[in-house]
DRENPA-3360 file (N, C-alpha, C; in nm, 2 decimals, always signed):
BEGIN
1 = MHEADTPA = +2.00/-1.70/-0.30/+1.99/-1.65/-0.43/+2.00/-1.72/-0.50 ~ +1.94/-1.74/-0.63/+1.94/-1.83/-0.72/+1.97/-1.77/-0.85 ~ +2.04/-1.79/-0.93/+2.05/-1.77/-1.09/+1.93/-1.83/-1.16 ~ +1.88/-1.71/-1.25/+1.74/-1.79/-1.34/+1.79/-1.79/-1.46 ~ +1.92/-1.87/-1.52/+1.93/-1.88/-1.64/+1.92/-2.00/-1.72 ~ +1.80/-2.06/-1.68/+1.73/-2.15/-1.76/+1.60/-2.16/-1.77 ~ +1.54/-2.19/-1.90/+1.38/-2.17/-1.94/+1.32/-2.27/-1.85 ~ +1.40/-2.36/-1.84/+1.31/-2.49/-1.73/+1.30/-2.47/-1.57;
9 = FAEVVYPE = +1.37/-2.34/-1.53/+1.34/-2.28/-1.41/+1.24/-2.38/-1.31 ~ +1.12/-2.36/-1.37/+1.02/-2.40/-1.30/+1.02/-2.55/-1.27 ~ +1.05/-2.64/-1.34/+1.10/-2.81/-1.36/+1.22/-2.83/-1.30 ~ +1.32/-2.72/-1.34/+1.45/-2.78/-1.27/+1.48/-2.69/-1.15 ~ +1.52/-2.59/-1.12/+1.55/-2.54/-1.02/+1.45/-2.51/-0.90 ~ +1.33/-2.48/-0.89/+1.23/-2.45/-0.83/+1.24/-2.60/-0.73 ~ +1.22/-2.69/-0.80/+1.17/-2.83/-0.71/+1.29/-2.81/-0.59 ~ +1.42/-2.81/-0.63/+1.53/-2.85/-0.60/+1.55/-2.73/-0.47;
17 = MDHERVNV = +1.50/-2.60/-0.45/+1.49/-2.51/-0.37/+1.47/-2.55/-0.20 ~ +1.50/-2.48/-0.15/+1.46/-2.53/+0.01/+1.36/-2.43/+0.05 ~ +1.24/-2.44/+0.02/+1.12/-2.42/+0.05/+1.07/-2.35/+0.19 ~ +1.17/-2.36/+0.28/+1.15/-2.36/+0.42/+1.20/-2.18/+0.46 ~ +1.29/-2.15/+0.32/+1.36/-2.04/+0.33/+1.33/-1.96/+0.23 ~ +1.35/-1.80/+0.25/+1.29/-1.72/+0.15/+1.42/-1.72/+0.02 ~ +1.35/-1.76/-0.08/+1.45/-1.75/-0.18/+1.41/-1.64/-0.26 ~ +1.54/-1.61/-0.34/+1.55/-1.50/-0.42/+1.59/-1.51/-0.56;
25 = VDAGHAEN = +1.52/-1.48/-0.67/+1.55/-1.47/-0.79/+1.58/-1.38/-0.86 ~ +1.70/-1.35/-0.93/+1.74/-1.24/-1.00/+1.75/-1.26/-1.15 ~ +1.61/-1.21/-1.21/+1.61/-1.26/-1.36/+1.65/-1.15/-1.47 ~ +1.73/-1.06/-1.38/+1.79/-0.92/-1.52/+1.67/-0.87/-1.57 ~ +1.70/-0.85/-1.66/+1.59/-0.74/-1.78/+1.54/-0.85/-1.84 ~ +1.43/-0.87/-1.80/+1.30/-0.97/-1.86/+1.28/-0.99/-2.00 ~ +1.27/-0.84/-2.04/+1.27/-0.85/-2.21/+1.40/-0.89/-2.28 ~ +1.49/-0.95/-2.23/+1.59/-1.02/-2.30/+1.58/-1.15/-2.28;
33 = HPDIVDSI = +1.50/-1.22/-2.21/+1.51/-1.37/-2.20/+1.36/-1.42/-2.18 ~ +1.25/-1.36/-2.22/+1.14/-1.39/-2.17/+1.11/-1.55/-2.15 ~ +1.16/-1.63/-2.23/+1.15/-1.79/-2.18/+1.21/-1.81/-2.03 ~ +1.28/-1.76/-2.01/+1.34/-1.80/-1.87/+1.23/-1.72/-1.77 ~ +1.20/-1.59/-1.81/+1.11/-1.52/-1.70/+0.96/-1.57/-1.68 ~ +0.94/-1.62/-1.80/+0.80/-1.73/-1.80/+0.82/-1.83/-1.71 ~ +0.90/-1.89/-1.71/+0.93/-2.01/-1.62/+0.93/-1.96/-1.45 ~ +1.02/-1.86/-1.44/+1.03/-1.82/-1.32/+0.87/-1.79/-1.28;
41 = LEVVDLVI = +0.84/-1.70/-1.35/+0.70/-1.61/-1.31/+0.59/-1.77/-1.31 ~ +0.58/-1.83/-1.35/+0.53/-1.98/-1.33/+0.45/-2.02/-1.17 ~ +0.60/-1.99/-1.10/+0.59/-2.06/-0.99/+0.65/-1.97/-0.84 ~ +0.69/-1.84/-0.88/+0.72/-1.74/-0.79/+0.56/-1.71/-0.69 ~ +0.61/-1.66/-0.57/+0.50/-1.59/-0.48/+0.48/-1.42/-0.51 ~ +0.63/-1.37/-0.53/+0.63/-1.24/-0.54/+0.75/-1.19/-0.65 ~ +0.67/-1.08/-0.71/+0.79/-1.00/-0.81/+0.80/-0.89/-0.76 ~ +0.91/-0.83/-0.76/+0.97/-0.68/-0.72/+1.03/-0.65/-0.85;
49 = LTLSPTQP = +1.00/-0.54/-0.90/+1.06/-0.47/-1.04/+1.14/-0.36/-1.00 ~ +1.27/-0.39/-1.00/+1.33/-0.25/-0.98/+1.34/-0.14/-1.10 ~ +1.33/-0.03/-1.04/+1.34/+0.07/-1.18/+1.40/+0.18/-1.12 ~ +1.47/+0.24/-1.20/+1.54/+0.39/-1.17/+1.42/+0.49/-1.18 ~ +1.44/+0.62/-1.12/+1.29/+0.72/-1.15/+1.40/+0.77/-1.26 ~ +1.38/+0.74/-1.39/+1.41/+0.77/-1.53/+1.35/+0.75/-1.60 ~ +1.30/+0.81/-1.71/+1.19/+0.79/-1.85/+1.28/+0.67/-1.93 ~ +1.41/+0.63/-1.91/+1.45/+0.53/-2.01/+1.39/+0.39/-1.91;
57 = DYDRLTKP = +1.40/+0.39/-1.81/+1.34/+0.29/-1.73/+1.22/+0.27/-1.71 ~ +1.15/+0.37/-1.70/+1.00/+0.41/-1.74/+0.93/+0.34/-1.84 ~ +0.97/+0.41/-1.93/+0.96/+0.32/-2.10/+1.00/+0.17/-2.12 ~ +1.05/+0.14/-2.05/+1.12/+0.01/-2.06/+1.00/-0.11/-1.96 ~ +0.95/-0.03/-1.88/+0.87/-0.12/-1.82/+0.72/-0.11/-1.86 ~ +0.69/+0.01/-1.90/+0.56/+0.10/-1.96/+0.53/+0.02/-2.13 ~ +0.61/+0.08/-2.21/+0.60/+0.10/-2.35/+0.75/+0.06/-2.41 ~ +0.81/-0.02/-2.42/+0.93/-0.03/-2.46/+0.98/-0.07/-2.58;
65 = ERGTALAK = +1.05/+0.03/-2.64/+1.12/+0.06/-2.76/+1.10/-0.10/-2.85 ~ +1.12/-0.16/-2.77/+1.18/-0.31/-2.86/+1.11/-0.43/-2.75 ~ +1.09/-0.53/-2.73/+1.05/-0.63/-2.66/+0.87/-0.61/-2.61 ~ +0.86/-0.67/-2.49/+0.69/-0.66/-2.45/+0.71/-0.59/-2.32 ~ +0.59/-0.51/-2.30/+0.61/-0.45/-2.20/+0.56/-0.55/-2.06 ~ +0.63/-0.49/-1.98/+0.65/-0.56/-1.84/+0.50/-0.61/-1.80 ~ +0.43/-0.55/-1.78/+0.30/-0.60/-1.74/+0.23/-0.72/-1.79 ~ +0.28/-0.69/-1.93/+0.23/-0.82/-2.02/+0.29/-0.92/-2.01;
73 = VIKRPAAL = +0.44/-0.93/-1.97/+0.51/-1.05/-1.94/+0.46/-1.11/-1.81 ~ +0.45/-1.01/-1.71/+0.37/-1.07/-1.59/+0.21/-1.14/-1.59 ~ +0.16/-1.10/-1.67/+0.06/-1.16/-1.69/+0.05/-1.28/-1.74 ~ +0.14/-1.30/-1.84/+0.14/-1.40/-1.96/+0.15/-1.55/-1.89 ~ +0.23/-1.58/-1.77/+0.21/-1.73/-1.75/+0.12/-1.74/-1.67 ~ +0.03/-1.66/-1.62/-0.10/-1.70/-1.54/-0.17/-1.85/-1.54 ~ -0.21/-1.85/-1.66/-0.25/-1.96/-1.69/-0.18/-2.08/-1.68 ~ -0.06/-2.10/-1.63/+0.00/-2.20/-1.59/+0.03/-2.20/-1.46;
81 = RESGQPPA = -0.01/-2.09/-1.35/+0.02/-2.12/-1.23/-0.13/-2.18/-1.18 ~ -0.10/-2.24/-1.09/-0.23/-2.30/-0.99/-0.36/-2.22/-0.96 ~ -0.30/-2.09/-0.89/-0.40/-2.00/-0.92/-0.49/-1.95/-1.00 ~ -0.42/-1.94/-1.12/-0.47/-1.90/-1.27/-0.45/-1.72/-1.25 ~ -0.38/-1.72/-1.17/-0.35/-1.52/-1.13/-0.21/-1.51/-1.14 ~ -0.14/-1.39/-1.20/+0.00/-1.37/-1.19/+0.06/-1.33/-1.04 ~ +0.16/-1.37/-1.03/+0.20/-1.34/-0.86/+0.19/-1.20/-0.86 ~ +0.18/-1.18/-0.73/+0.19/-1.00/-0.63/+0.31/-0.95/-0.69;
89 = TYVLLNRC = +0.28/-0.83/-0.77/+0.38/-0.78/-0.80/+0.38/-0.63/-0.76 ~ +0.54/-0.59/-0.72/+0.56/-0.40/-0.65/+0.67/-0.39/-0.77 ~ +0.69/-0.24/-0.75/+0.77/-0.18/-0.79/+0.89/-0.10/-0.67 ~ +1.02/-0.13/-0.67/+1.08/-0.07/-0.59/+1.19/+0.03/-0.68 ~ +1.19/+0.13/-0.65/+1.24/+0.25/-0.69/+1.37/+0.21/-0.65 ~ +1.45/+0.23/-0.74/+1.62/+0.24/-0.66/+1.73/+0.31/-0.75 ~ +1.85/+0.32/-0.69/+1.94/+0.44/-0.77/+1.85/+0.59/-0.73 ~ +1.78/+0.60/-0.61/+1.72/+0.74/-0.61/+1.82/+0.83/-0.55;
97 = QAGAASPK = +1.80/+0.94/-0.59/+1.90/+1.04/-0.56/+1.84/+1.15/-0.43 ~ +1.89/+1.14/-0.34/+1.85/+1.23/-0.22/+1.83/+1.36/-0.27 ~ +1.69/+1.40/-0.19/+1.63/+1.52/-0.24/+1.60/+1.58/-0.39 ~ +1.58/+1.47/-0.46/+1.54/+1.44/-0.61/+1.39/+1.45/-0.63 ~ +1.34/+1.51/-0.73/+1.19/+1.52/-0.75/+1.15/+1.38/-0.80 ~ +1.23/+1.34/-0.89/+1.22/+1.20/-0.97/+1.14/+1.11/-0.92 ~ +1.20/+1.04/-0.81/+1.14/+0.94/-0.76/+0.97/+0.95/-0.75 ~ +0.92/+1.07/-0.64/+0.76/+1.12/-0.64/+0.72/+1.09/-0.81;
105 = KYADLLTN = +0.77/+1.16/-0.85/+0.70/+1.23/-0.99/+0.71/+1.06/-1.09 ~ +0.79/+0.93/-1.07/+0.76/+0.80/-1.12/+0.69/+0.74/-1.04 ~ +0.71/+0.73/-0.92/+0.60/+0.65/-0.84/+0.46/+0.67/-0.88 ~ +0.45/+0.85/-0.88/+0.31/+0.89/-0.94/+0.24/+0.83/-1.05 ~ +0.34/+0.87/-1.15/+0.28/+0.77/-1.29/+0.27/+0.67/-1.29 ~ +0.38/+0.57/-1.22/+0.34/+0.45/-1.21/+0.18/+0.41/-1.14 ~ +0.14/+0.46/-1.02/+0.05/+0.41/-0.93/-0.09/+0.49/-1.03 ~ -0.06/+0.58/-1.09/-0.20/+0.64/-1.17/-0.21/+0.60/-1.30;
113 = GGEDGTDP = -0.13/+0.52/-1.37/-0.15/+0.45/-1.50/-0.09/+0.55/-1.59 ~ +0.02/+0.65/-1.57/+0.07/+0.73/-1.66/+0.00/+0.85/-1.66 ~ +0.05/+0.93/-1.76/+0.02/+1.08/-1.78/-0.14/+1.09/-1.76 ~ -0.18/+0.98/-1.86/-0.32/+1.01/-1.91/-0.42/+0.90/-1.84 ~ -0.36/+0.82/-1.78/-0.43/+0.67/-1.68/-0.46/+0.60/-1.77 ~ -0.38/+0.57/-1.88/-0.42/+0.45/-1.96/-0.32/+0.35/-1.96 ~ -0.19/+0.37/-1.86/-0.13/+0.27/-1.89/-0.17/+0.20/-1.76 ~ -0.07/+0.04/-1.77/-0.07/-0.02/-1.67/-0.10/+0.05/-1.50;
121 = RWTVLSTQ = -0.13/+0.02/-1.41/-0.10/+0.08/-1.25/-0.06/-0.03/-1.20 ~ +0.07/+0.04/-1.08/+0.13/-0.04/-1.03/+0.16/+0.01/-0.90 ~ +0.20/-0.09/-0.81/+0.17/-0.06/-0.68/+0.34/-0.06/-0.63 ~ +0.37/+0.07/-0.59/+0.51/+0.10/-0.58/+0.53/+0.12/-0.44 ~ +0.64/+0.03/-0.39/+0.67/+0.03/-0.26/+0.74/+0.19/-0.22 ~ +0.67/+0.17/-0.08/+0.76/+0.35/-0.01/+0.89/+0.33/+0.02 ~ +0.94/+0.18/+0.03/+1.10/+0.18/+0.04/+1.18/+0.22/-0.10 ~ +1.27/+0.30/-0.09/+1.34/+0.30/-0.21/+1.53/+0.31/-0.20;
129 = SPRREGIA = +1.56/+0.24/-0.27/+1.70/+0.21/-0.26/+1.77/+0.35/-0.31 ~ +1.86/+0.38/-0.21/+1.91/+0.51/-0.29/+2.06/+0.51/-0.35 ~ +2.10/+0.61/-0.43/+2.19/+0.61/-0.50/+2.32/+0.67/-0.45 ~ +2.39/+0.51/-0.43/+2.53/+0.52/-0.31/+2.61/+0.44/-0.40 ~ +2.74/+0.47/-0.33/+2.85/+0.39/-0.42/+2.86/+0.25/-0.38 ~ +2.82/+0.27/-0.24/+2.88/+0.14/-0.16/+2.76/+0.05/-0.21 ~ +2.64/+0.09/-0.23/+2.54/-0.01/-0.27/+2.56/-0.08/-0.45 ~ +2.62/+0.04/-0.52/+2.64/+0.01/-0.65/+2.77/-0.08/-0.67;
137 = SAVGFPCD = +2.86/-0.08/-0.59/+2.98/-0.17/-0.57/+2.95/-0.27/-0.50 ~ +2.84/-0.34/-0.45/+2.85/-0.42/-0.35/+2.78/-0.56/-0.41 ~ +2.76/-0.56/-0.54/+2.74/-0.69/-0.63/+2.83/-0.80/-0.58 ~ +2.78/-0.91/-0.57/+2.88/-1.02/-0.52/+2.93/-1.01/-0.38 ~ +2.88/-0.89/-0.28/+2.96/-0.90/-0.17/+2.86/-0.89/-0.06 ~ +2.82/-0.95/+0.06/+2.72/-0.90/+0.12/+2.69/-0.77/+0.19 ~ +2.59/-0.76/+0.24/+2.51/-0.66/+0.27/+2.53/-0.65/+0.43 ~ +2.65/-0.66/+0.45/+2.70/-0.64/+0.61/+2.73/-0.49/+0.63;
145 = KPERKAPY = +2.79/-0.38/+0.54/+2.78/-0.23/+0.61/+2.67/-0.18/+0.59 ~ +2.64/-0.06/+0.70/+2.54/-0.01/+0.73/+2.47/+0.06/+0.60 ~ +2.59/+0.11/+0.54/+2.53/+0.20/+0.41/+2.46/+0.05/+0.30 ~ +2.49/-0.04/+0.31/+2.44/-0.12/+0.23/+2.33/-0.21/+0.28 ~ +2.34/-0.24/+0.42/+2.24/-0.29/+0.45/+2.09/-0.25/+0.51 ~ +2.11/-0.10/+0.54/+2.00/-0.02/+0.55/+1.86/-0.03/+0.48 ~ +1.88/-0.02/+0.34/+1.78/-0.01/+0.23/+1.73/-0.13/+0.24 ~ +1.79/-0.23/+0.25/+1.73/-0.41/+0.24/+1.65/-0.42/+0.35;
153 = DALVTELT = +1.72/-0.36/+0.51/+1.64/-0.40/+0.61/+1.48/-0.33/+0.62 ~ +1.49/-0.20/+0.54/+1.35/-0.13/+0.52/+1.28/-0.22/+0.43 ~ +1.30/-0.26/+0.31/+1.27/-0.35/+0.22/+1.21/-0.47/+0.30 ~ +1.28/-0.50/+0.34/+1.26/-0.67/+0.44/+1.11/-0.64/+0.53 ~ +1.15/-0.52/+0.61/+1.03/-0.45/+0.70/+0.88/-0.46/+0.62 ~ +0.93/-0.36/+0.53/+0.79/-0.35/+0.43/+0.74/-0.46/+0.37 ~ +0.78/-0.54/+0.33/+0.74/-0.67/+0.28/+0.65/-0.78/+0.40 ~ +0.74/-0.79/+0.48/+0.70/-0.83/+0.60/+0.57/-0.80/+0.66;
161 = KLGHLPGA = +0.56/-0.64/+0.66/+0.39/-0.57/+0.69/+0.30/-0.59/+0.60 ~ +0.33/-0.63/+0.46/+0.27/-0.64/+0.35/+0.24/-0.79/+0.36 ~ +0.27/-0.88/+0.43/+0.23/-1.04/+0.44/+0.30/-1.12/+0.34 ~ +0.42/-1.05/+0.26/+0.49/-1.14/+0.16/+0.62/-1.20/+0.23 ~ +0.65/-1.19/+0.35/+0.76/-1.23/+0.42/+0.72/-1.28/+0.57 ~ +0.79/-1.41/+0.61/+0.75/-1.45/+0.78/+0.81/-1.37/+0.84 ~ +0.77/-1.34/+0.93/+0.83/-1.25/+1.03/+0.93/-1.31/+1.10 ~ +1.05/-1.21/+1.17/+1.18/-1.21/+1.21/+1.15/-1.34/+1.28;
169 = RE = +1.27/-1.46/+1.29/+1.24/-1.54/+1.40/+1.32/-1.48/+1.54 ~ +1.25/-1.52/+1.64/+1.36/-1.48/+1.77/+1.43/-1.53/+1.80;
% end
C-alpha cells in the first residue's frame, strides 16, 4: 500500500516499487489534488473508483459541483502513458446497505450513462463492499477478521477473473 502524496509519484515513488508484487495506491478524493492524481494515472495499470450509492457520490463522479468530473481526470494523463490510453477503470460500490435498492440504482445509472444516457458509461464491479462497522473502523488495521476480509476476498477474485491480478500462488 502506497501513499500518493506527491505530484512526482510517477518519477519518485513508482520506480522504487517492487513491481513483482501487487501495489495499491490510495489517491483519496482525486478532485482535491489533481496534480497528484495525474502523476499516479500516468503509470498505474488499473483504477478502482470507490463510490457510495448516494446522489452526492454519484454527482462527484459524473458532474461535480466544483472540480473536474472523474471521467475527464482519468483520461487526461493518457497522452503521457506508453499506450496513449487511460488505464482500465472500474467502479466499486462501497458502504452498501444490505437489502437497499440504491446499489442497483446507481450501478444502472453508471453503466447506462445516467438518466438520459449522456453521462460517461462506467464498468461497475459485481463485488460490493457492505456497510459494516468492522470495515469502517478498519483504517490502519489488517483485514484479518472475517467481516473485514470477505468483501476484499471477493474483490480480488473478481479482479483476477477479469485478468487484472495474477492468479493465486500455490
